[in-house]
All heavy atoms as an XYZ file, in Angstrom:
783
protein
N      98.610    231.053    270.013
C      97.410    230.254    269.861
C      96.864    230.509    268.389
O      96.723    231.669    267.992
C      96.320    230.704    270.835
C      95.002    229.977    270.669
S      93.807    230.197    271.995
C      93.301    231.966    271.622
N      96.588    229.477    267.726
C      96.086    229.589    266.343
C      94.589    229.377    266.365
O      94.038    228.556    267.002
C      96.771    228.376    265.562
C      96.389    228.391    264.081
C      96.915    227.127    263.364
O      97.807    226.477    263.896
O      96.470    226.932    262.213
N      93.905    230.318    265.659
C      92.469    230.255    265.580
C      92.027    229.973    264.083
O      92.458    230.693    263.169
C      91.796    231.544    265.958
C      92.213    231.903    267.423
C      90.357    231.600    265.870
C      91.866    233.319    267.894
N      91.223    228.837    263.874
C      90.709    228.562    262.561
C      89.227    228.778    262.551
O      88.604    228.280    263.474
C      91.002    227.110    262.214
C      92.452    226.771    261.881
C      92.625    225.333    261.488
C      94.031    225.005    261.121
N      94.159    223.620    260.786
N      88.678    229.441    261.601
C      87.258    229.727    261.483
C      86.751    229.043    260.321
O      87.243    229.358    259.168
C      86.991    231.253    261.516
C      87.479    231.903    262.785
C      85.447    231.468    261.390
C      87.457    233.402    262.732
N      85.683    228.164    260.403
C      85.022    227.617    259.321
C      83.578    228.070    259.215
O      82.861    227.915    260.228
C      85.037    226.110    259.377
C      86.363    225.428    259.116
C      86.243    223.887    259.216
O      85.691    223.451    260.145
N      86.768    223.217    258.221
N      83.190    228.563    258.125
C      81.774    228.903    257.950
C      81.083    227.918    256.972
O      81.504    227.860    255.787
C      81.614    230.311    257.340
N      80.163    227.094    257.529
C      79.551    226.018    256.654
C      78.205    226.560    256.132
O      77.416    227.111    256.896
C      79.416    224.806    257.544
C      80.601    224.283    258.235
C      80.232    223.131    259.112
C      81.675    223.808    257.225
N      77.996    226.449    254.854
C      76.727    226.742    254.140
C      76.502    228.209    254.190
O      75.375    228.654    253.927
C      75.529    226.002    254.826
C      75.721    224.519    254.736
C      74.482    223.884    255.332
C      74.656    222.329    255.372
N      73.588    221.649    256.005
N      77.460    229.142    254.375
C      77.294    230.546    254.251
C      78.683    231.196    254.232
O      79.685    230.537    254.622
C      76.417    231.109    255.338
C      77.083    231.344    256.686
C      77.542    232.613    256.983
C      77.384    230.279    257.439
C      78.196    232.824    258.190
C      78.032    230.401    258.633
C      78.445    231.676    259.022
N      78.738    232.486    253.828
C      79.983    233.203    253.889
C      80.066    234.116    255.148
O      79.075    234.954    255.257
C      80.146    234.096    252.628
C      80.379    233.174    251.355
O      81.005    232.084    251.545
O      79.875    233.558    250.278
N      81.042    233.973    255.961
C      81.115    234.744    257.154
C      81.681    236.152    256.805
O      82.646    236.297    255.999
C      82.038    234.090    258.143
N      81.156    237.246    257.316
C      81.583    238.631    257.017
C      82.892    238.811    257.785
O      83.206    238.109    258.821
C      80.550    239.620    257.484
O      80.348    239.517    258.908
C      79.203    239.393    256.785
N      83.643    239.794    257.330
C      84.936    240.164    258.054
C      84.566    240.638    259.511
O      85.363    240.370    260.404
C      85.615    241.341    257.265
C      86.165    240.854    255.929
O      86.278    239.617    255.792
O      86.421    241.743    255.119
N      83.464    241.281    259.627
C      82.994    241.700    260.968
C      82.825    240.577    261.925
O      83.230    240.563    263.054
C      81.792    242.604    260.821
C      81.288    243.286    262.119
C      80.103    244.181    261.848
C      79.507    244.660    263.072
N      78.228    245.444    262.898
N      82.148    239.555    261.456
C      81.889    238.301    262.161
C      83.180    237.616    262.560
O      83.457    237.192    263.666
C      80.905    237.384    261.458
C      80.615    236.030    262.165
C      79.889    236.280    263.543
C      79.713    235.184    261.307
N      84.084    237.475    261.587
C      85.360    236.789    261.811
C      86.168    237.585    262.882
O      86.811    236.989    263.697
C      86.083    236.674    260.515
C      85.498    235.654    259.583
C      86.332    235.477    258.276
O      87.359    236.083    258.019
N      85.943    234.529    257.529
N      86.147    238.929    262.736
C      86.918    239.739    263.744
C      86.345    239.573    265.152
O      87.068    239.447    266.136
C      86.834    241.190    263.360
N      84.991    239.522    265.233
C      84.332    239.264    266.527
C      84.734    237.971    267.065
O      85.085    237.846    268.301
C      82.771    239.317    266.325
C      81.994    239.029    267.567
C      81.740    240.029    268.479
C      81.526    237.741    267.751
C      81.037    239.797    269.624
C      80.777    237.543    268.892
C      80.517    238.476    269.798
N      84.748    236.868    266.282
C      85.087    235.548    266.727
C      86.569    235.488    267.249
O      86.782    235.001    268.311
C      84.852    234.520    265.596
C      85.396    233.113    265.942
C      83.357    234.360    265.264
N      87.407    236.105    266.457
C      88.796    236.123    266.914
C      89.051    236.847    268.138
O      89.808    236.435    269.006
C      89.710    236.729    265.787
C      89.833    235.761    264.562
C      90.655    236.366    263.473
O      91.394    237.349    263.603
O      90.641    235.762    262.293
N      88.327    237.926    268.352
C      88.512    238.722    269.545
C      88.040    237.962    270.744
O      88.726    237.856    271.781
C      87.709    240.010    269.453
C      87.714    240.928    270.587
C      86.831    242.081    270.419
C      86.607    242.814    271.737
N      85.484    243.821    271.631
N      86.847    237.284    270.618
C      86.289    236.514    271.762
C      87.107    235.335    272.072
O      87.388    234.992    273.240
C      84.827    236.133    271.482
C      83.856    237.301    271.490
C      83.683    237.756    272.889
C      82.625    238.832    272.980
N      82.404    239.296    274.369
N      87.412    234.575    271.035
C      88.165    233.297    271.272
C      89.655    233.567    271.787
O      90.171    232.865    272.529
C      88.205    232.496    269.905
C      89.168    231.347    270.019
C      86.797    231.997    269.611
N      90.133    234.740    271.341
C      91.477    235.115    271.837
C      91.526    235.256    273.346
O      92.602    235.088    273.970
N      90.452    235.588    273.969
C      90.421    235.737    275.387
C      90.546    234.424    276.204
O      90.798    234.388    277.373
C      89.085    236.382    275.821
C      88.932    237.847    275.318
C      87.693    238.490    275.782
C      87.612    239.872    275.250
N      86.373    240.614    275.589
N      90.376    233.306    275.449
C      90.586    231.932    276.064
C      91.975    231.765    276.578
O      92.186    231.106    277.592
C      90.162    230.850    275.096
C      88.745    230.696    274.812
C      88.559    229.580    273.727
C      87.939    230.306    276.005
N      92.970    232.414    276.041
C      94.340    232.381    276.408
C      94.541    232.902    277.795
O      95.440    232.401    278.522
C      95.279    233.128    275.401
C      96.166    232.234    274.762
C      97.112    232.843    273.709
O      96.791    234.026    273.326
O      98.016    232.235    273.279
N      93.669    233.822    278.261
C      93.822    234.343    279.558
C      93.451    233.270    280.624
O      93.950    233.254    281.703
C      92.881    235.583    279.759
C      93.413    236.808    279.017
C      92.438    238.001    279.233
C      92.739    239.184    278.357
N      91.826    240.171    278.395
N      92.501    232.394    280.277
C      92.076    231.333    281.087
C      93.128    230.219    281.277
O      93.430    229.678    282.347
C      90.776    230.717    280.623
O      89.816    231.768    280.441
C      90.109    229.729    281.630
N      93.664    229.850    280.135
C      94.700    228.811    280.056
C      95.687    229.056    278.912
O      95.349    229.030    277.773
C      93.952    227.458    279.955
C      94.914    226.205    280.012
C      95.711    226.057    281.136
C      94.909    225.264    279.047
C      96.563    224.916    281.256
C      95.771    224.139    279.191
C      96.561    224.015    280.305
O      97.345    222.939    280.362
N      96.930    229.330    279.317
C      97.961    229.736    278.357
C      98.350    228.624    277.390
O      98.870    228.961    276.348
C      99.223    230.252    279.041
C      98.989    231.385    279.979
C      98.456    230.909    281.373
O      98.823    229.845    281.833
O      97.628    231.663    281.990
N      98.141    227.398    277.754
C      98.665    226.269    277.019
C      97.731    225.860    275.790
O      97.978    224.897    275.167
C      98.798    225.032    277.899
C      99.746    225.249    279.018
C     101.197    225.374    278.609
O     101.638    224.672    277.684
O     101.849    226.288    279.169
N      96.684    226.654    275.519
C      95.838    226.410    274.416
C      96.669    226.543    273.138
O      97.180    227.590    272.869
C      94.599    227.254    274.328
C      93.756    226.990    273.108
C      93.750    227.137    275.670
N      96.738    225.409    272.341
C      97.555    225.569    271.112
C      96.783    226.018    269.899
O      97.260    226.790    269.119
C      98.218    224.141    270.830
C      99.019    223.660    271.944
C      99.188    222.152    271.890
O      98.375    221.391    271.450
N     100.325    221.731    272.529
N      95.556    225.561    269.769
C      94.765    225.801    268.577
C      93.267    225.748    268.930
O      92.823    224.907    269.727
C      95.051    224.743    267.482
C      94.225    224.992    266.235
C      94.521    223.798    265.185
O      95.271    222.942    265.494
N      93.892    223.962    263.985
N      92.479    226.686    268.352
C      90.964    226.614    268.522
C      90.371    226.582    267.105
O      90.709    227.491    266.291
C      90.590    227.869    269.388
C      89.058    227.829    269.489
C      91.245    227.893    270.670
N      89.511    225.639    266.936
C      88.687    225.590    265.677
C      87.360    226.062    266.019
O      86.676    225.516    266.925
C      88.670    224.127    265.106
C      90.042    223.769    264.555
C      89.964    222.309    263.931
O      88.976    221.963    263.482
O      90.996    221.642    263.969
N      86.824    226.961    265.201
C      85.480    227.477    265.322
C      84.668    227.096    264.074
O      85.110    227.439    263.010
C      85.478    229.026    265.540
C      84.090    229.537    265.765
C      86.405    229.446    266.704
N      83.542    226.400    264.279
C      82.641    226.102    263.117
C      81.420    226.887    263.374
O      80.727    226.741    264.331
C      82.425    224.627    263.092
C      83.532    223.787    262.548
C      83.019    222.350    262.195
O      82.151    221.889    262.818
N      83.708    221.744    261.268
N      81.058    227.603    262.277
C      79.774    228.389    262.307
C      78.902    227.748    261.232
O      79.295    227.554    260.096
C      80.066    229.793    261.895
C      81.053    230.494    262.773
C      81.406    231.882    262.164
C      80.633    230.700    264.175
N      77.664    227.383    261.654
C      76.823    226.581    260.685
C      75.434    227.088    260.807
O      74.820    227.321    261.882
C      76.911    225.108    261.023
C      76.174    224.231    260.070
C      76.625    222.753    260.184
C      76.008    222.132    261.379
N      76.303    220.683    261.492
N      74.686    227.337    259.638
C      73.333    227.652    259.604
C      72.644    226.291    259.465
O      72.740    225.562    258.464
C      72.993    228.553    258.398
C      71.407    228.857    258.415
C      73.748    229.843    258.542
N      71.763    225.940    260.474
C      71.109    224.674    260.501
C      69.932    224.616    259.535
O      69.858    223.906    258.538
C      70.701    224.287    261.923
C      70.116    222.834    261.915
C      71.908    224.292    262.869
N      68.849    225.420    259.922
C      67.686    225.476    259.033
C      67.429    226.951    258.690
O      66.980    227.646    259.659
C      66.469    224.909    259.789
C      66.514    223.480    260.048
C      65.303    223.007    260.823
C      65.441    221.607    261.334
N      64.444    221.212    262.321
N      67.700    227.357    257.534
C      67.450    228.793    257.198
C      65.975    229.160    257.489
O      65.083    228.384    257.355
C      67.772    228.877    255.684
C      68.717    227.764    255.375
C      68.268    226.603    256.417
N      65.788    230.429    257.831
C      64.448    230.999    257.992
C      63.717    230.407    259.178
O      62.498    230.495    259.262
C      63.613    230.897    256.744
N      64.447    229.926    260.174
C      63.774    229.554    261.469
C      64.542    230.166    262.568
O      65.699    230.540    262.421
C      63.758    228.007    261.651
O      65.123    227.564    261.707
C      62.970    227.375    260.582
N      63.941    230.174    263.823
C      64.617    230.747    264.949
C      65.532    229.711    265.406
O      65.445    228.548    265.206
C      63.594    231.165    265.987
N      66.567    230.130    266.267
C      67.564    229.239    266.878
C      68.242    228.387    265.802
O      68.254    227.150    265.944
C      66.891    228.372    267.968
C      66.257    229.157    269.072
S      67.471    230.094    270.062
C      67.976    228.765    271.133
N      68.640    228.963    264.713
C      69.220    228.129    263.550
C      70.802    228.374    263.345
O      71.293    227.871    262.377
C      68.492    228.492    262.308
C      68.724    229.915    261.785
O      69.137    230.757    262.566
N      68.504    230.131    260.570
N      71.401    229.069    264.276
C      72.807    229.259    264.175
C      73.593    228.294    265.203
O      73.388    228.416    266.327
C      73.224    230.707    264.465
C      72.371    231.762    263.722
C      72.701    231.799    262.238
C      72.044    233.025    261.572
N      70.617    233.139    261.556
N      74.366    227.483    264.634
C      75.126    226.554    265.435
C      76.613    226.856    265.516
O      77.187    227.006    264.412
C      74.926    225.082    264.947
C      75.421    223.968    265.903
C      75.089    222.668    265.340
O      73.956    222.235    265.459
O      76.020    221.985    264.723
N      77.161    226.991    266.669
C      78.563    227.312    266.917
C      79.235    226.193    267.584
O      78.769    225.764    268.683
C      78.684    228.634    267.620
C      80.212    229.003    267.779
C      78.011    229.781    267.003
N      80.394    225.677    267.042
C      81.160    224.641    267.654
C      82.590    225.087    267.911
O      83.199    225.750    267.121
C      81.227    223.403    266.847
O      79.967    222.909    266.580
N      83.083    224.892    269.125
C      84.444    225.283    269.503
C      85.243    223.983    269.859
O      84.718    223.217    270.728
C      84.473    226.186    270.729
C      84.472    227.645    270.507
C      84.550    228.330    271.902
C      85.526    228.185    269.660
N      86.355    223.758    269.244
C      87.260    222.709    269.601
C      88.655    223.353    270.007
O      89.302    223.964    269.150
C      87.456    221.778    268.476
O      86.161    221.337    268.003
C      88.233    220.562    268.926
N      89.006    223.119    271.258
C      90.236    223.679    271.707
C      91.253    222.533    271.939
O      90.998    221.600    272.609
C      90.023    224.408    273.016
N      92.375    222.697    271.307
C      93.519    221.672    271.462
C      94.382    222.106    272.573
O      95.004    223.151    272.462
C      94.211    221.503    270.172
N      94.471    221.308    273.632
C      95.413    221.586    274.757
C      96.307    220.418    274.874
O      96.033    219.335    274.320
C      94.597    221.796    276.084
C      93.817    223.102    276.027
C      93.693    220.583    276.407
N      97.520    220.507    275.424
C      98.466    219.500    275.507
C      97.801    218.115    275.981
O      97.283    218.076    277.089
C      99.537    219.854    276.467
C      99.472    221.424    276.429
C      97.982    221.716    276.114
N      97.752    217.119    275.103
C      97.288    215.809    275.543
C      95.808    215.688    275.497
O      95.288    214.633    275.924
N      95.006    216.690    274.980
C      93.585    216.612    275.098
C      92.919    217.513    274.092
O      93.545    218.494    273.601
C      93.109    216.915    276.443
C      91.865    216.087    276.867
O      91.176    215.617    276.044
N      91.682    215.911    278.155
N      91.629    217.282    273.809
C      90.842    218.249    272.978
C      89.569    218.486    273.746
O      88.957    217.592    274.204
C      90.528    217.668    271.607
C      91.644    217.796    270.589
C      91.171    217.578    269.241
C      92.311    217.863    268.258
N      91.960    217.986    266.871
N      89.204    219.749    273.920
C      87.956    220.038    274.559
C      86.991    220.637    273.521
O      87.382    221.279    272.566
C      88.207    221.208    275.599
C      89.317    220.828    276.654
C      89.596    222.002    277.533
C      88.904    219.675    277.472
N      85.692    220.245    273.637
C      84.711    220.551    272.669
C      83.434    221.155    273.293
O      83.018    220.738    274.302
C      84.296    219.248    271.960
C      83.300    219.440    270.790
C      83.705    220.035    269.659
C      81.999    219.102    270.992
C      82.765    220.245    268.593
C      81.025    219.326    270.020
C      81.418    219.874    268.834
N      82.910    222.210    272.637
C      81.604    222.860    273.100
C      80.832    223.136    271.837
O      81.374    223.598    270.802
C      81.949    224.185    273.767
C      80.725    224.930    274.088
C      82.782    223.940    275.058
N      79.453    222.973    271.945
C      78.638    223.352    270.821
C      77.381    224.023    271.358
O      76.910    223.635    272.416
C      78.289    222.217    269.883
O      77.564    222.651    268.805
C      77.494    221.084    270.652
N      76.878    225.081    270.733
C      75.719    225.817    271.179
C      74.880    226.199    269.943
O      75.430    226.418    268.842
C      76.103    227.092    271.944
C      76.898    226.872    273.112
C      76.026    226.429    274.244
C      76.877    226.225    275.562
N      76.136    225.544    276.616
N      73.584    226.271    270.195
C      72.686    226.673    269.062
C      71.926    227.922    269.588
O      71.328    227.841    270.629
C      71.684    225.580    268.677
O      72.416    224.399    268.361
C      70.794    225.939    267.492
N      71.981    228.948    268.775
C      71.357    230.207    269.170
C      70.728    230.977    267.974
O      70.717    230.531    266.870
C      72.401    231.199    269.740
S      73.185    230.499    271.300
N      70.164    232.114    268.298
C      69.525    232.991    267.238
C      70.574    233.694    266.369
O      70.413    233.876    265.181
C      68.658    234.010    267.850
C      67.235    233.501    268.102
O      66.766    232.552    267.432
O      66.585    233.991    269.048
N      71.660    234.119    266.965
C      72.791    234.849    266.267
C      74.092    234.109    266.516
O      74.295    233.526    267.520
C      72.902    236.253    266.704
O      73.315    236.280    268.064
C      71.547    236.995    266.564
N      75.019    234.328    265.596
C      76.362    233.731    265.808
C      77.057    234.372    266.910
O      77.819    233.750    267.715
C      77.143    233.843    264.495
C      76.791    232.922    263.453
C      76.302    233.289    262.187
C      76.855    231.489    263.692
C      75.857    232.380    261.212
C      76.513    230.588    262.681
C      76.011    231.027    261.472
N      76.885    235.731    267.090
C      77.560    236.423    268.178
C      77.102    235.834    269.516
O      78.014    235.541    270.350
C      77.184    237.952    268.136
C      77.828    238.670    267.007
C      77.044    238.516    265.660
O      75.983    237.905    265.606
O      77.561    239.135    264.665
N      75.877    235.608    269.678
C      75.295    235.063    270.902
C      75.918    233.617    271.148
O      76.320    233.272    272.221
C      73.783    234.961    270.881
C      73.166    234.485    272.100
C      71.605    234.368    271.950
O      71.056    234.801    270.927
O      71.010    233.675    272.831
N      75.905    232.826    270.077
C      76.497    231.456    270.153
C      77.991    231.456    270.539
O      78.426    230.732    271.337
N      78.707    232.406    269.918
C      80.186    232.488    270.150
C      80.337    232.846    271.646
O      81.207    232.225    272.341
C      80.846    233.498    269.293
C      82.321    233.766    269.723
C      80.886    232.901    267.851
N      79.608    233.793    272.209
C      79.682    234.220    273.567
C      79.426    233.011    274.528
O      80.239    232.804    275.387
C      78.660    235.343    273.951
C      79.175    236.730    273.554
O      80.392    236.913    273.402
O      78.310    237.602    273.404
N      78.369    232.272    274.231
C      77.998    231.139    275.139
C      79.101    229.986    274.986
O      79.460    229.455    275.996
C      76.623    230.581    274.664
C      75.549    231.440    275.086
C      74.154    230.890    274.727
O      74.022    229.675    274.461
N      73.125    231.667    274.773
N      79.654    229.822    273.761
C      80.701    228.779    273.601
C      81.929    229.154    274.386
O      82.603    228.307    275.038
C      81.003    228.531    272.132
S      79.850    227.505    271.290
N      82.345    230.439    274.175
C      83.534    230.856    274.957
C      83.454    230.755    276.441
O      84.306    230.277    277.129
C      83.904    232.365    274.472
C      84.986    232.907    275.404
C      84.384    232.373    273.047
N      82.201    231.133    276.954
C      81.941    231.016    278.383
C      82.048    229.539    278.857
O      82.654    229.266    279.859
C      80.506    231.562    278.753
C      80.551    233.077    278.613
O      81.644    233.707    278.542
O      79.442    233.689    278.625
N      81.425    228.626    278.095
C      81.435    227.248    278.422
C      82.882    226.640    278.306
O      83.255    225.843    279.097
C      80.492    226.454    277.519
N      83.617    227.162    277.276
C      84.953    226.614    277.113
C      85.875    227.126    278.249
O      86.744    226.370    278.736
C      85.532    227.131    275.781
C      86.936    226.495    275.464
S      87.037    224.748    275.396
C      86.197    224.409    273.790
N      85.581    228.360    278.777
C      86.373    228.873    279.917
C      86.281    227.968    281.105
O      87.174    227.603    281.827
C      85.988    230.290    280.259
C      86.574    231.333    279.398
C      86.099    232.708    279.769
C      86.653    233.778    278.814
N      86.060    235.066    279.119
N      84.873    227.488    281.328
C      84.676    226.553    282.422
C      85.420    225.252    282.267
O      86.119    224.766    283.169
C      83.155    226.332    282.618
C      82.893    225.186    283.481
C      82.412    227.572    282.947
N      85.414    224.705    281.013
C      86.120    223.467    280.748
C      87.649    223.588    280.923
O      88.256    222.713    281.462
C      85.827    222.925    279.338
C      84.488    222.279    279.198
C      84.402    221.502    277.812
O      85.443    221.061    277.281
N      83.257    221.375    277.405
N      88.209    224.695    280.434
C      89.599    225.008    280.595
C      90.009    225.099    282.042
O      91.043    224.572    282.421
C      89.995    226.191    279.806
C      90.040    226.066    278.281
C      90.203    227.427    277.617
C      91.113    225.127    277.828
N      89.184    225.796    282.794
C      89.476    225.973    284.275
C      89.452    224.559    284.941
O      90.406    224.267    285.742
C      88.390    226.853    284.931
O      88.393    228.147    284.245
C      88.731    227.098    286.374
N      88.447    223.721    284.676
C      88.464    222.378    285.236
C      89.645    221.593    284.802
O      90.216    220.842    285.648
C      87.119    221.650    284.851
C      85.889    222.187    285.555
C      84.667    221.430    285.048
C      83.410    221.898    285.716
N      82.223    221.241    285.241
N      90.042    221.648    283.502
C      91.150    220.874    282.936
C      92.419    221.363    283.732
O      93.267    220.531    284.153
C      91.273    221.188    281.424
C      92.375    220.419    280.773
C      92.331    219.021    280.572
C      93.554    221.109    280.454
C      93.319    218.373    279.974
C      94.626    220.383    279.822
C      94.545    219.027    279.586
N      92.615    222.635    283.945
C      93.740    223.180    284.595
C      93.792    222.736    286.081
O      94.811    222.350    286.552
C      93.684    224.753    284.574
C      95.060    225.444    284.759
C      94.945    226.799    284.202
C      94.167    227.839    285.058
N      94.342    229.203    284.670
N      92.679    222.659    286.798
C      92.531    222.165    288.099
C      92.995    220.695    288.194
O      93.726    220.309    289.076
C      91.102    222.313    288.674
C      90.704    223.805    288.915
C      91.550    224.405    289.946
O      91.896    223.838    290.976
O      92.026    225.588    289.727
N      92.574    219.869    287.256
C      92.960    218.465    287.184
C      94.412    218.345    287.083
O      95.058    217.480    287.747
C      92.268    217.720    286.028
C      90.862    217.330    286.286
C      90.319    216.554    285.059
C      88.848    216.213    285.254
N      88.292    215.539    284.095
N      95.042    219.105    286.212
C      96.474    219.041    286.092
C      97.229    219.436    287.327
O      98.295    218.840    287.734
C      97.011    219.971    284.943
C      96.583    219.580    283.533
C      97.100    220.567    282.502
C      97.177    218.141    283.205
N      96.646    220.446    288.027
C      97.314    220.956    289.306
C      97.336    219.840    290.346
O      98.204    219.659    291.193
C      96.581    222.141    289.830
C      97.121    223.403    289.268
C      96.748    224.632    290.106
N      96.897    225.807    289.339
C      95.944    226.717    289.190
N      94.869    226.644    289.856
N      96.138    227.777    288.467
N      96.183    219.020    290.343
C      95.956    218.044    291.377
C      96.852    216.849    291.220
O      96.907    215.995    292.127
C      94.437    217.707    291.541
C      93.636    218.820    291.988
O      94.198    219.723    292.676
N      92.352    218.914    291.610
N      97.460    216.686    290.077
C      98.193    215.438    289.807
C      99.697    215.651    290.333
O     100.193    216.646    290.434
C      98.237    215.147    288.286
C      96.940    214.664    287.788
C      97.035    214.226    286.368
C      95.724    213.688    285.888
N      95.685    213.250    284.522
């Protein structure tokens, strides 16, 4: 699984990138067929609460799954996105089984 991290309007620290890779890497346990995950980290309005936007796009065979969350910290946003993506991947896997 390939992981691409984009930081928009700011520079992501190595610590943040390592955190994202660790969390997103766990998606492979939910569904092995994930080919690529794109993570976008964006600061929406500096100096306000809930200004960190995290978007996850997972490429699976024949489809793309998308999740976006807005939170106070990028870590919190990544956690929420990964949890939501796990739910989507589980549903996607169930649909494939039922066919």
